C-alpha positions in Angstrom: 47.7 -52.6 1.3 44.4 -50.8 1.8 43.8 -49.5 5.3 40.3 -48.5 6.5 39.4 -46.4 9.5 35.9 -46.1 10.8 34.6 -43.1 12.8 31.3 -41.5 13.8 30.1 -44.0 16.4 28.7 -43.0 19.7 25.7 -43.1 22.0 22.2 -42.0 20.8 18.7 -42.3 22.0 16.1 -44.5 20.2 14.9 -42.7 17.1 18.1 -40.8 16.7 20.6 -40.6 13.9 24.3 -41.1 13.3 26.6 -40.9 10.3 29.5 -43.3 10.2 32.5 -42.8 8.0 34.9 -45.3 6.5 38.1 -43.5 5.3 40.7 -45.3 3.2 44.4 -44.6 3.4 45.9 -43.2 0.2 44.1 -43.4 -3.1 42.4 -46.4 -4.8 39.2 -46.8 -2.8 37.3 -46.2 -6.1 38.4 -49.7 -7.2 36.8 -51.4 -4.2 33.3 -52.4 -3.3 32.6 -51.6 0.4 30.5 -53.4 3.0 29.3 -52.2 6.3 28.7 -55.0 8.9 28.1 -55.0 12.6 28.5 -57.3 15.6 26.5 -57.1 18.8 27.9 -58.6 22.0 27.5 -62.4 21.9 26.1 -62.3 18.4 27.4 -63.2 14.9 28.5 -60.7 12.4 25.7 -59.2 10.3 26.3 -57.6 6.9 24.0 -54.7 6.7 24.8 -52.5 3.7 27.1 -52.7 0.6 28.0 -50.4 -2.2 29.7 -51.1 -5.5 33.0 -49.3 -6.4 31.4 -46.4 -8.2 28.1 -46.4 -6.2 25.8 -47.7 -8.9 24.7 -50.7 -6.9 23.6 -51.0 -3.2 22.1 -53.7 -1.1 20.7 -53.7 2.4 19.8 -56.2 5.0 16.1 -56.4 5.8 16.9 -55.3 9.4 18.0 -51.8 8.2 16.2 -51.3 4.9 14.5 -48.0 4.8 16.4 -46.6 7.8 20.1 -46.8 6.7 21.7 -45.5 3.6 25.1 -46.2 2.2 26.9 -43.7 0.1 30.4 -42.9 -1.1 32.6 -40.0 -2.1 35.5 -41.5 -4.0 37.2 -38.1 -4.4 37.4 -38.1 -0.5 38.3 -41.8 -0.3 35.4 -42.3 2.1 32.2 -44.4 2.4 29.4 -43.3 4.6 26.6 -45.1 6.5 23.7 -42.8 7.3 21.6 -44.3 10.1 18.2 -43.0 11.0 15.4 -44.1 13.3 17.9 -46.1 15.4 16.7 -48.8 17.6 18.2 -50.5 20.7 18.8 -53.6 18.6 21.1 -51.6 16.3 23.7 -51.5 19.2 27.0 -53.0 18.3 30.4 -52.4 16.8 30.2 -51.3 13.2 32.9 -52.2 10.7 33.6 -51.4 7.1 35.3 -53.9 4.8 36.5 -53.7 1.2 36.8 -56.0 -1.8 38.7 -55.2 -4.9 36.5 -55.0 -8.0 33.4 -53.5 -9.3 30.9 -56.0 -8.0 30.0 -56.6 -4.5 30.0 -60.0 -2.9 26.7 -59.5 -1.2 26.4 -59.0 2.6 28.9 -61.7 3.7 31.8 -60.1 5.7 34.2 -63.0 5.1 34.1 -62.3 1.3 35.7 -58.9 1.9 39.5 -58.8 2.3 40.3 -55.6 4.1 38.6 -54.7 7.4 38.7 -51.6 9.6 39.0 -51.7 13.4 35.4 -50.8 14.1 33.5 -48.0 15.8 30.9 -48.6 18.6 27.3 -47.6 18.4 25.0 -47.7 21.5 21.3 -47.0 21.2 19.6 -46.7 24.5 17.2 -44.4 26.5 
């Protein structure tokens, strides 16, 4: 059973940056595509960035394109989300989720079978 733990969330001013990490227990993350999604209070889940199992393919939601970058280090069993030029509307709880296989399933969180517990991000002045 794959277990995922997110870290790196916190409070930041608009225009600031954060790096989130998604660490997998044990080995084997290299066999999984990984999605980052978020949920703001009272809002639906929003898939924002996904990376294939070896990092060849990535996809981003329009809301974060050009500001966020997803990357992975399979030797460290970790996937990262680099977030720059943060805006108040980026506030929410950020989750990573994994799906076994090379290919991603797009930005739909329900298509990924293993989820972490989330890390909160607050962007405010």
